[in-house]
N, C-alpha and C positions, 0 to 999 in steps of 0.2 A: 453672652461672648460676642466680642466685636470682630467684624469681618475685614475692615480697611481703615488705614490711617491715611489721612490727606495732609501734606505740608504745602500751604500757600506762601510763596516765597516773598520777602520784604528787600532789604538793602544790604549792600556789603559795608565794610568799614569806612569807605570814601563817600558813603551816603547815596551811591547809584543803585539803580534797581538791579536786582539778581538778574543773571542771563536766562534763569529757568523760572517760569511762571508759577508752576506747581508740579508736585509728584504724589503718586499714591502707591501704597504697599499693601498687599492683602495677606491673610493669615497663611501660614505655611511658607511664606516667601521671605527670602533673606536679602537684605540690602546692605552693601558696605559702604562706609563713609571714608574716603580717602583725601589725602593733601599733606602738604609739609606742615611742619610744627608752626603754629600761629596762623594757620590758615582758615580757623573758625570752625573745626570739627566739634570741639566741646561745646561751643555756643549752640550749634544746631542740636545737639544731644540735649542740651538745657532746655531749649524751646520745646522740644518734643516731650520730655518729662514733664514741663510745668503746662502743657497744652496751652501754650501762649495764643493770646488773641490779640496780637499787634502791640502788646504791652511790653516787650522786652526790646533789648538793644537793636535786634535786627528787624524789629516790626513784622516778623513773621506770624502767621496764624495756622493753628492745627485743628482740623476736622476728625471727627470719628464717626465713621459710616456716613460721611458726607454733612454731618450736621456740627453745629457748634456745642462743645461739652457745656453741661450746665456746672453750676458754682460748686455743688456737692463733688462731681466727678474730678474738679481741679484741687479743692481745697481739703476735702474730707478723707482722712487717712484710709477709713473704712471701704471707701469707694474708689480707691487708687487702681487704676488699670494699667499701670506701667510699672515694671520692675527694672530698676537700674543697678547692673553689675558694674562696680567700678574697679580700678586697678588694684586697690587695696581692699581686701576682704578678710581681714582677721577679726575673730570673735572676741568680744569683751565678757560675754557671760560664761562662768565657770560651772558648766553643767554637761551632762553627758550628751553625746550625739543622739542616742535614742530618746532621752527625755525631751530634748530640744524638738526633734521630729514629731514626738507624740503629741506635744502640745500645739504644734502647728497643723498637724493632721486633724486634730479634734476640732480645730477652729475652722478648717476647711471643709471637712467631709459632712456629709448629709447626716442628720440624727437617725438612729437606728442601726448604725455600723456596730457591731460587737467588737471586744478587744482583739480578737484573732484577725479581724479585717484590718485594724489599724496596724496591728504587728506585720502583716503581710504587706500592707502598703508601705511602711518603713522600711521593711527589708527591700522592697523593689527600688526606693530611693537610694539607700546605701550601695546597693548592686549597681546601679546606673552610675553613681559617683565614681565607684572604682573602676568603671571602664574609662575614666578619664584621667585616673592619676596612678602613677607606678606604686607608692607606698598605699597599701590598703588602708581604707577607713573602717574602723570596727566601732559597733553601736555603743559599746562601753567606753570608748575614747572621749576624753574631755574636749570640749570645743577650743579650749584656750591653748591646747598642746596640739592643734592641728597646724600644719604649715600653711602659708600663703596658697600654695597651689591645691593642697587638699580643702582648705576652705572655699576656694572658687570652685572646685569641682562639686562639692557638696551643695552649695547653692545654687548651681546650674541645675544640678538634679532636682533639687528641692522646687526651684521656679518651674521647671519643666513638668514635673509630675503633681507637685503639691499646691503649687501656686495658681491663684484665680488670675492673676494679672494675663490678658492676653497679648500684651505688647512688652517686648524684652529689649533692653538697650544694653549693649556690651562694650566697654571701653578696653581696647588692646587685650584680648585674650591670649595672645601671643607671648605675653610677657608672664603668664601664670605657671608656665611648666607643666601643662596638661595637654591631653590630646584635643587639640582645638578642632580638627575636623570632625571628630566623633561628638564633639559638644554642639556643633552646629547641626548635625544630623539630628541628635535627640531633640532639640528644640524644635526643629522644623517638624519632625514626625509628631509632635504633640499639638500642633495647629497654632503654634506662636507667629506672632507678627515680629520679625526679628531685624534689628539695625545694630552693625557692628562697627565700630571706629577700629581702624587696623592700619598697620604699615606693612603687614605681611601679604605678598603677592598672592598666595594661595587662598588666602580668606578673601581678598578683594575679588578673586575671580570665581570663587565658589557661589558667590552671590548672584542672584539673577540680575541685579543691576548694582552700579556703584556711582555714588553721590561724589562728585569731584569739588573740593572746596578750594577757593583761592582768594586771598585779601578778605576774609570773613564773609564771603557770599559763596552761594552755589553757583559753580561755574558751568557744570553739565550734569546730567544723569545718563549714563552709558549703560546699555544692554551688553551683556557679556555675549560675544560672538561666538560663532561656531569655530572660527579658528582659535580663539581665546580659549576655548573649552578643550582643545587638543593640547594647547599648551599647558593648561591646568593639569591634564593627566601626566604629563611629563613631569611636571613641578611635583604632583602628589607622589610619583615614584621617587623622586629625589629625596622628598620630606621623609618617606617611610624608611629610606636607607640611612638618612641623617637619624632618625630615631633608633635604629638598631644600633649605631655607633655610639649614640647618647646613652643608651641603655647599658652597652657593655662598659662604658667608661664609669657609670655610676655604679655598676656591680663590682668594680675594682679590678677588671680585666685590662691586660695590656694589648693594645691593637698591634697587629702585624700586617705585612703584605702577603700572608698565606691564604689559605681558603677563606677565612672570615672576612678578610677585606675584599677578596673577590665577590663575595656574595652580596656585598654593599656597594661595589664599585659602580660610578655610574657611566 
């Protein structure tokens, strides 16, 4: 398991040196990546995923525990240390959720585990996934019948509990229709290094630090302040209230200005 990821910065789209020389993120920490469309967020994620060594468009380099990653770590899929959860997570394999997780669990778990251990392990993954999505995922469900949000929830739970990758990159989780705050909590609690591209102010502020992108370059790395943490708590309340309204609408209920609306009024 790796403890720290370091990005040594390069150049922006104009060829000028980035304003930040380098930044590091440790396990169980969450960093957000923010910026306008076209500001270079995806390029930064790509540089990290490829463990670039100055050979990308940005000329950035990535160190793992302060060292240059070897060729096997960069190019051998069996030694991949980074899991990338993109915006589109639909499955193409027509098999049951349980069967998929069983294969993955057997590959990841140490030899000597009995079938009951694997079954309990799979049940934990499914239970965790169902904390993130409204429509429950069942072990007998076909992967191809899962919605985009269910697929994303299952993969987040799988990466958190079943995956060996210590570094997780997430692209715009707010568009997946899942409980994004719970997802961040689960990943951090499993000791992962988490970087998330987001336009959501709640996710941007829940991170320990946020990387601000402009013109293809890293403009700043800002630590979430105590004042911002107080703003975050207010935003969380608003978010929870919005989720209640969203759930009511999805359940086919009509909203009114009666008691129910008072419960969720800001």
